[in-house]
C-alpha positions as CSV (number, residue, x, y, z in Angstrom):
1,M,-24.7,109.5,-65.8
2,D,-27.4,107.1,-67.7
3,G,-25.6,104.2,-71.0
4,M,-26.6,106.9,-73.8
5,S,-24.6,109.8,-72.0
6,A,-22.2,107.6,-70.9
7,L,-21.7,106.4,-74.7
8,S,-21.5,110.1,-76.4
9,E,-19.1,110.9,-73.9
10,C,-17.0,107.8,-75.0
11,Y,-17.1,108.6,-78.6
12,D,-16.3,112.5,-77.9
13,A,-13.4,111.3,-75.8
14,F,-12.1,108.9,-78.8
15,Y,-12.1,111.6,-81.6
16,R,-10.4,114.2,-79.7
17,A,-7.5,112.1,-78.7
18,L,-8.1,111.0,-82.3
19,D,-7.2,114.1,-83.6
20,E,-4.4,115.0,-81.0
21,A,-2.4,111.6,-82.4
22,V,-3.2,113.4,-86.3
23,R,-2.0,116.7,-85.3
24,K,0.9,115.2,-83.3
25,Q,1.7,113.0,-86.1
26,G,4.6,113.9,-87.7
27,P,5.3,114.2,-91.9
28,L,7.6,111.2,-91.5
29,D,6.1,108.7,-88.6
30,G,5.3,105.4,-89.7
31,I,8.4,105.1,-92.5
32,L,10.2,102.2,-92.1
33,G,9.2,101.5,-88.8
34,F,10.0,104.7,-87.1
35,G,7.9,106.6,-85.2
36,G,4.4,106.2,-84.5
37,T,1.3,106.2,-86.8
38,V,-2.3,107.5,-86.3
39,S,-3.5,103.4,-85.8
40,Q,-1.0,102.5,-83.7
41,A,-2.6,105.5,-80.7
42,P,-3.6,104.2,-77.4
43,C,-7.0,105.6,-78.4
44,H,-8.4,103.0,-80.5
45,R,-8.0,100.6,-78.1
46,E,-9.5,102.8,-75.4
47,L,-12.7,103.2,-77.2
48,V,-13.4,99.4,-77.6
49,L,-12.6,98.5,-73.8
50,S,-15.0,101.6,-72.9
51,V,-17.7,100.5,-75.1
52,R,-17.0,96.8,-74.2
53,E,-17.4,98.4,-70.0
54,I,-20.4,100.3,-70.7
55,I,-22.2,97.8,-72.8
56,G,-21.2,95.1,-69.7
57,K,-23.3,97.3,-67.2
58,W,-26.4,98.4,-69.6
59,E,-29.2,98.0,-67.8
60,E,-32.0,100.2,-69.7
61,K,-33.6,97.7,-72.0
62,E,-35.5,100.1,-73.4
63,K,-32.7,102.0,-74.5
64,A,-31.2,99.2,-75.7
65,A,-32.2,99.8,-79.5
66,E,-31.1,103.5,-79.5
67,A,-27.6,102.0,-78.1
68,V,-27.3,99.5,-80.8
69,R,-28.5,102.2,-83.5
70,R,-25.9,104.6,-82.2
71,I,-23.0,102.3,-81.8
72,L,-23.4,100.6,-85.4
73,W,-24.3,103.7,-87.1
74,E,-21.3,105.8,-85.5
75,Q,-18.9,104.7,-88.7
76,Q,-21.4,106.0,-91.2
77,G,-19.5,108.5,-93.5
78,R,-16.3,108.2,-92.4
79,E,-15.2,105.3,-94.2
80,D,-12.0,107.4,-94.9
81,S,-10.9,108.2,-91.9
82,H,-8.4,106.9,-89.1
83,A,-11.1,105.7,-87.2
84,Y,-13.3,104.0,-89.5
85,F,-12.2,100.2,-88.8
86,T,-12.1,101.4,-84.8
87,L,-15.5,102.0,-85.4
88,S,-16.4,98.7,-87.1
89,A,-14.2,96.4,-84.6
90,V,-16.7,98.4,-81.9
91,H,-19.9,96.6,-83.4
92,A,-19.1,93.3,-81.6
93,E,-20.1,95.0,-78.5
94,V,-23.4,95.2,-79.1
95,L,-23.9,91.8,-79.2
96,P,-25.0,91.2,-75.6
97,L,-27.6,94.2,-76.1
98,I,-29.5,92.4,-79.3
99,S,-31.8,90.0,-76.7
100,S,-32.4,93.4,-75.2
101,L,-34.5,94.1,-78.6
102,S,-37.9,93.4,-79.3
103,P,-38.2,91.0,-82.6
104,E,-39.8,94.5,-84.0
105,E,-36.7,96.7,-83.2
106,A,-34.0,93.6,-84.6
107,L,-36.2,93.3,-87.7
108,E,-35.7,97.2,-88.2
109,L,-32.2,97.2,-87.6
110,S,-31.3,94.6,-89.1
111,G,-32.9,95.7,-92.4
112,D,-31.1,99.6,-91.8
113,Y,-27.8,97.9,-91.3
114,E,-27.9,95.7,-94.7
115,R,-29.1,98.9,-96.9
116,M,-26.1,100.6,-95.0
117,L,-23.5,98.1,-95.0
118,P,-24.3,96.0,-98.6
119,R,-22.6,92.5,-98.4
120,R,-19.1,93.4,-100.1
121,K,-18.6,96.0,-97.6
122,R,-18.9,94.0,-94.2
123,L,-16.1,93.1,-92.3
124,P,-16.6,89.3,-90.8
125,V,-18.0,91.3,-87.3
126,Q,-20.8,93.2,-89.4
127,D,-21.7,89.6,-90.5
128,E,-21.8,88.0,-87.6
129,V,-24.0,91.1,-86.6
130,L,-26.5,90.9,-88.8
131,R,-26.6,87.6,-88.9
132,Q,-27.4,88.1,-84.9
133,L,-30.1,90.6,-85.6
134,K,-31.6,88.5,-88.1
135,K,-31.8,85.9,-85.9
136,H,-33.5,87.5,-82.9
137,A,-36.1,88.9,-85.7
138,G,-37.0,85.7,-86.5
139,I,-35.4,85.7,-89.8
140,T,-34.0,82.3,-91.2
141,E,-30.9,82.6,-93.9
142,K,-30.8,80.2,-96.9
143,R,-27.8,79.8,-98.9
144,G,-27.4,78.0,-101.8
145,W,-27.9,74.0,-101.3
146,F,-28.1,74.5,-97.2
147,S,-30.0,75.9,-94.7
148,R,-27.4,78.2,-92.5
149,K,-28.2,77.6,-88.7
């Protein structure tokens, strides 16, 4: 199985497990600490570990941009779902792939990513991904009185 197929299967398994956790949740689960909540379902951790493993074995340099785009854009349109913060956390797993991108691909991805996630919606991990994409594209950011390196 190639890397993109493995990523697709990984996300499909996550959504199936998440739907099952939502379906099994009782009306009072999580109240006063009793029962479990959907956010405590093991599928969240399993997704992060699976994506980390897939990226760790990634050998398809020519498909790196496609994989980065898939992982970064997976959360789009899911702002009010149980998956949103897990999908955001997985963004950190693209960092090893950024060095496989061409500067042009990194520039395109950084621009699209910045438009998709305005500064006010970004988490620290997403700021780091954007910073690394820009750095690989050769863009230096200037902030106020100093230039950040």
